[in-house]
C-alpha positions as CSV (number, residue, x, y, z in Angstrom):
1,M,43.8,0.6,34.0
2,S,43.0,4.3,34.2
3,N,43.5,4.5,30.4
4,L,40.8,1.8,29.9
5,Q,38.6,3.6,32.4
6,L,38.9,6.9,30.5
7,K,38.1,5.2,27.2
8,L,35.0,3.5,28.8
9,E,33.8,6.8,30.2
10,A,34.3,8.5,26.8
11,F,32.4,5.7,25.1
12,I,29.5,6.0,27.6
13,D,29.4,9.8,27.2
14,D,29.3,9.3,23.4
15,V,26.5,6.8,23.5
16,N,24.4,9.1,25.8
17,R,24.8,12.1,23.4
18,E,22.1,12.9,20.8
19,D,24.5,12.9,17.9
20,S,26.5,9.9,18.9
21,L,29.2,8.6,16.6
22,T,28.8,5.1,18.0
23,L,25.0,5.1,17.3
24,R,25.5,6.5,13.8
25,F,28.1,3.7,13.1
26,M,25.7,1.0,14.4
27,E,22.9,2.5,12.3
28,K,25.1,2.3,9.2
29,I,25.9,-1.3,9.9
30,T,22.3,-2.3,10.3
31,D,21.2,-0.4,7.2
32,T,23.9,-2.1,5.2
33,M,22.9,-5.5,6.6
34,F,19.2,-4.9,5.8
35,F,20.1,-3.7,2.3
36,L,22.2,-6.9,1.6
37,I,19.6,-9.2,3.1
38,K,16.8,-7.5,1.1
39,W,18.5,-7.7,-2.3
40,A,19.9,-11.2,-1.7
41,A,16.4,-12.5,-0.8
42,I,14.7,-11.3,-4.0
43,P,16.6,-13.7,-6.3
44,F,16.2,-16.5,-3.8
45,A,12.4,-15.9,-3.6
46,I,12.3,-15.9,-7.4
47,Y,14.3,-19.2,-7.5
48,L,11.9,-20.7,-4.9
49,L,8.9,-19.7,-7.1
50,F,10.4,-21.5,-10.1
51,V,11.2,-24.6,-8.1
52,I,7.7,-24.7,-6.6
53,S,6.0,-24.2,-9.9
54,S,7.9,-27.1,-11.5
55,W,6.4,-29.6,-9.0
């Protein structure tokens, strides 16, 4: 139990720091997700334009 408590305290200390590894990791995840969504949506939007124009 004390091992878990030490890990939790280290995590909390890391999040509270200015150059947090955890926050940089979360930033990289959200940047990657935004990049994938952005570039996956462009072909989908073009497809929708073609479908709508054929009505």
